[in-house]
C-alpha positions as CSV (number, residue, x, y, z in Angstrom):
1,X,-54.4,75.8,-131.8
2,X,-51.6,78.4,-131.7
3,X,-54.0,81.0,-133.2
4,X,-56.7,80.2,-130.6
5,X,-54.1,80.5,-127.7
6,X,-52.9,83.8,-129.2
7,X,-56.5,85.2,-129.4
8,X,-57.2,84.2,-125.8
9,X,-54.0,85.9,-124.6
10,X,-54.8,89.0,-126.6
11,X,-58.4,89.1,-125.2
12,X,-57.2,88.8,-121.6
13,X,-54.6,91.6,-122.2
14,X,-57.3,93.9,-123.6
15,X,-59.7,93.0,-120.8
16,X,-57.2,93.9,-118.0
17,X,-56.0,97.0,-119.9
18,X,-59.6,98.3,-120.1
19,X,-59.9,97.8,-116.3
20,X,-57.1,100.1,-115.5
21,X,-58.0,103.6,-114.5
22,X,-55.8,106.4,-113.3
23,X,-57.2,108.0,-110.2
24,X,-56.0,111.5,-109.4
25,X,-56.4,112.2,-105.6
26,X,-56.7,115.9,-105.1
27,X,-55.5,116.8,-101.6
28,X,-56.4,120.3,-100.4
29,X,-53.2,122.0,-99.2
30,X,-54.0,124.4,-96.4
31,X,-51.7,127.3,-95.7
32,X,-48.8,126.2,-93.5
33,X,-49.1,126.6,-89.7
34,X,-46.4,127.3,-87.3
35,X,-45.5,124.3,-85.1
36,X,-44.0,125.1,-81.7
37,X,-42.2,122.3,-79.9
38,X,-41.5,123.9,-76.5
39,X,-41.1,121.1,-73.9
40,X,-38.9,122.4,-71.1
41,X,-37.7,119.2,-69.2
42,X,-35.7,119.3,-66.1
43,X,-34.0,115.9,-65.4
44,X,-33.5,115.2,-61.7
45,X,-29.9,115.7,-60.6
46,X,-29.1,118.2,-63.4
47,X,-29.1,122.0,-63.5
48,X,-31.6,122.1,-66.3
49,X,-29.9,125.2,-67.7
50,X,-29.8,124.0,-71.4
51,X,-33.2,123.9,-73.0
52,X,-34.3,123.8,-76.7
53,X,-37.4,125.0,-78.5
54,X,-38.0,123.9,-82.1
55,X,-40.0,125.8,-84.7
56,X,-41.3,124.2,-87.9
57,X,-44.3,124.5,-90.2
58,X,-46.9,122.0,-91.4
59,X,-46.4,120.9,-95.0
60,X,-48.0,118.8,-97.8
61,X,-49.0,115.2,-97.2
62,X,-46.5,113.8,-99.7
63,X,-43.6,116.0,-98.6
64,X,-40.6,114.2,-97.0
65,X,-38.9,117.3,-95.5
66,X,-40.4,119.2,-92.6
67,X,-39.7,123.0,-93.1
68,X,-37.9,124.7,-90.3
69,X,-38.5,128.3,-89.2
70,X,-35.5,130.6,-88.9
71,X,-35.1,134.2,-87.8
72,X,-37.7,134.1,-85.0
73,X,-37.4,135.8,-81.6
74,X,-37.9,133.3,-78.8
75,X,-37.8,133.9,-75.1
76,X,-39.3,132.7,-71.8
77,X,-40.0,134.8,-68.7
78,X,-40.7,133.7,-65.1
79,X,-43.1,135.3,-62.6
80,X,-40.3,137.7,-61.5
81,X,-40.0,138.9,-65.1
82,X,-36.6,137.4,-65.5
83,X,-36.1,136.7,-69.2
84,X,-34.4,133.7,-70.8
85,X,-33.4,134.1,-74.4
86,X,-33.4,131.2,-76.9
87,X,-30.9,131.8,-79.8
88,X,-31.2,129.9,-83.0
89,X,-28.5,127.4,-84.1
90,X,-28.0,128.8,-87.5
91,X,-30.7,127.9,-90.1
92,X,-31.9,124.9,-88.1
93,X,-35.1,126.1,-86.5
94,X,-33.6,125.0,-83.1
95,X,-33.5,127.7,-80.5
96,X,-31.3,127.1,-77.5
97,X,-30.9,128.7,-74.1
98,X,-28.0,127.8,-71.8
99,X,-29.0,129.9,-68.8
100,X,-32.5,128.7,-68.0
101,X,-33.5,128.5,-64.3
102,X,-36.0,125.7,-63.6
103,X,-38.1,126.1,-60.4
104,X,-40.8,123.7,-59.4
105,X,-44.3,125.3,-59.2
106,X,-43.0,128.4,-60.9
107,X,-45.1,129.9,-63.8
108,X,-43.4,130.7,-67.0
109,X,-44.5,132.6,-70.2
110,X,-43.3,131.7,-73.6
111,X,-43.1,134.3,-76.4
112,X,-42.4,133.6,-80.1
113,X,-42.3,136.4,-82.6
114,X,-42.2,135.2,-86.2
115,X,-43.3,136.6,-89.6
116,X,-45.1,139.5,-88.0
117,X,-47.1,137.4,-85.6
118,X,-46.6,137.1,-81.8
119,X,-47.4,133.8,-80.1
120,X,-47.6,133.3,-76.3
121,X,-48.4,130.6,-73.7
122,X,-48.1,130.3,-70.0
123,X,-47.6,127.1,-68.0
124,X,-46.4,126.0,-64.5
125,X,-43.5,123.6,-64.0
126,X,-44.7,120.3,-62.5
127,X,-42.7,118.0,-60.2
128,X,-42.4,114.2,-60.7
129,X,-42.0,111.4,-58.2
130,X,-38.6,109.6,-58.5
131,X,-38.5,106.1,-60.0
132,X,-37.7,103.8,-57.0
133,X,-37.1,100.4,-58.7
134,X,-37.7,98.4,-61.9
135,X,-39.1,94.9,-62.1
136,X,-39.2,92.4,-65.0
137,X,-41.8,89.7,-65.5
138,X,-41.2,87.2,-68.4
139,X,-44.8,85.9,-68.3
140,X,-46.6,89.2,-69.1
141,X,-49.1,90.2,-71.7
142,X,-52.4,88.6,-72.6
143,X,-50.7,85.4,-73.9
144,X,-48.4,85.2,-70.9
145,X,-45.3,85.1,-73.1
146,X,-44.4,88.8,-73.3
147,X,-41.6,90.4,-71.3
148,X,-43.2,93.0,-69.0
149,X,-41.2,95.8,-67.4
150,X,-42.6,98.0,-64.6
151,X,-41.0,101.2,-63.2
152,X,-42.3,101.9,-59.7
153,X,-42.7,105.3,-57.9
154,X,-44.5,106.6,-54.8
155,X,-47.2,109.1,-55.7
156,X,-47.3,112.2,-53.4
157,X,-50.5,112.1,-51.2
158,X,-51.1,115.8,-51.0
159,X,-51.9,116.8,-54.6
160,X,-53.5,115.6,-57.8
161,X,-50.7,114.4,-60.1
162,X,-50.6,113.8,-63.8
163,X,-47.9,111.8,-65.6
164,X,-46.4,111.2,-69.1
165,X,-44.5,108.0,-69.5
166,X,-41.9,107.3,-72.2
167,X,-40.3,104.0,-73.1
168,X,-37.5,104.1,-75.6
169,X,-36.1,100.7,-76.8
170,X,-32.7,99.8,-78.2
171,X,-34.3,97.4,-80.7
172,X,-36.8,99.9,-82.1
173,X,-36.8,103.2,-83.9
174,X,-40.0,104.4,-82.3
175,X,-40.7,105.1,-78.6
176,X,-43.9,104.4,-76.6
177,X,-45.8,107.2,-74.9
178,X,-48.8,107.1,-72.6
179,X,-50.3,109.2,-69.9
180,X,-51.7,108.6,-66.4
181,X,-53.3,110.3,-63.5
182,X,-53.3,109.4,-59.8
183,X,-57.1,109.3,-59.4
184,X,-57.1,105.7,-58.3
185,X,-53.7,105.4,-56.6
186,X,-53.2,108.8,-55.0
187,X,-50.6,108.7,-52.2
188,X,-49.7,105.0,-53.0
189,X,-46.9,103.2,-54.8
190,X,-47.7,102.7,-58.5
191,X,-45.9,102.0,-61.7
192,X,-45.6,102.6,-65.5
193,X,-45.2,99.5,-67.6
194,X,-44.5,98.1,-71.0
195,X,-44.9,94.5,-72.4
196,X,-43.6,93.5,-75.7
197,X,-43.1,90.1,-77.4
198,X,-40.1,91.6,-79.4
199,X,-38.0,92.2,-76.3
200,X,-35.2,89.7,-75.5
201,X,-32.3,89.4,-73.1
202,X,-29.7,92.1,-73.7
203,X,-32.1,94.7,-75.1
204,X,-32.1,98.0,-73.2
205,X,-35.0,100.3,-72.3
206,X,-34.8,103.9,-71.2
207,X,-37.7,104.8,-69.1
208,X,-38.7,108.4,-68.5
209,X,-41.4,109.8,-66.2
210,X,-42.6,113.4,-66.7
211,X,-44.7,115.4,-64.2
212,X,-47.3,117.3,-66.3
213,X,-50.2,119.6,-65.8
214,X,-53.8,118.5,-66.1
215,X,-54.2,120.6,-69.3
216,X,-51.1,118.9,-70.9
217,X,-52.5,115.5,-69.7
218,X,-55.7,116.2,-71.6
219,X,-53.8,117.3,-74.7
220,X,-51.4,114.3,-74.7
221,X,-54.3,111.9,-74.1
222,X,-55.8,113.0,-77.4
223,X,-52.5,112.7,-79.3
224,X,-51.7,109.3,-77.8
225,X,-55.2,108.1,-78.8
226,X,-54.8,109.3,-82.3
227,X,-51.3,107.8,-82.7
228,X,-52.3,104.5,-81.1
229,X,-54.6,101.6,-82.1
230,X,-57.7,103.6,-81.2
231,X,-57.0,105.9,-84.1
232,X,-58.7,103.4,-86.6
233,X,-55.5,102.6,-88.5
234,X,-52.8,104.5,-90.3
235,X,-55.1,105.9,-93.0
236,X,-57.8,107.4,-90.8
237,X,-57.6,111.2,-90.4
238,X,-57.7,112.7,-86.9
239,X,-61.2,113.8,-86.0
240,X,-60.0,117.4,-85.5
241,X,-56.9,119.6,-85.3
242,X,-55.5,119.2,-81.8
243,X,-54.9,122.7,-80.5
244,X,-52.3,123.3,-77.8
245,X,-52.0,126.1,-75.3
246,X,-50.1,128.6,-77.5
247,X,-52.2,131.4,-78.9
248,X,-51.5,133.9,-81.7
249,X,-52.1,137.3,-80.1
250,X,-51.7,139.1,-83.5
251,X,-54.3,137.0,-85.4
252,X,-56.2,134.5,-83.2
253,X,-57.7,132.7,-86.2
254,X,-54.1,131.8,-87.3
255,X,-53.4,129.6,-84.3
256,X,-50.2,127.6,-84.1
257,X,-49.8,123.9,-83.3
258,X,-47.8,122.4,-80.5
259,X,-47.6,122.9,-76.7
260,X,-45.6,124.8,-74.1
261,X,-44.9,122.5,-71.2
262,X,-42.6,122.4,-68.2
263,X,-41.8,119.1,-66.5
264,X,-39.5,117.7,-63.9
265,X,-38.4,114.3,-65.2
266,X,-36.8,111.1,-63.9
267,X,-35.1,108.6,-66.1
268,X,-33.7,105.1,-65.7
269,X,-32.1,102.6,-68.0
270,X,-32.8,98.9,-67.7
271,X,-31.2,95.9,-69.5
272,X,-33.6,93.0,-70.1
273,X,-32.4,89.9,-68.2
């Protein structure tokens, strides 16, 4: 009986061992691309003088560290040819300006010179309607059990406006972003909102509204769609590389990633009741 049992165990072991197969996944590694994070945000009630631009590169799929880009020349000019220089915080890839002058509806041009290539982009600073009040509903969501929070604002009636909304939670590492346009509520009161069954009394939310251009709205719509549930899950690849508004004037085929945007913003903090 013991011999039979031993033979059965040995057979099962051999069977499962023969089923194991090592699969090597060959991931093509493309040459690294420059990534330019150049969001100039002017919070209402502040001077907006201090702004930061980040330079990194793309890297391999399994790499945990994002390479930073040092030694670049970075500056922004307005329509009067006034130049604002961004100086690197040593070996960080973060370039900071402390003398920036934000002006609504002003057009600015970004220039980045790095590794023999010159990158440029132009964009106009967009205004944003102030957040007037915040409301909480404890019977939100499809099930009627989620805590829903709405941040209201009055959309200006005399222009087509586009918005980026950001919700940052004290009980989460990640933030929620989504975009909107005033096509169906132009000139009326409207709101951004979040509903979440994880929220509870005492949690804090920081809500930020950004005024953005139509082009940036289109760009962010694609990114939000890829990052969200419509992307087909965490293992689905994006359908295409999402190009921003920055071009490489030295070698157009070697385009960078990222976007140069200028937004007036309004931000409010709210504690869940």
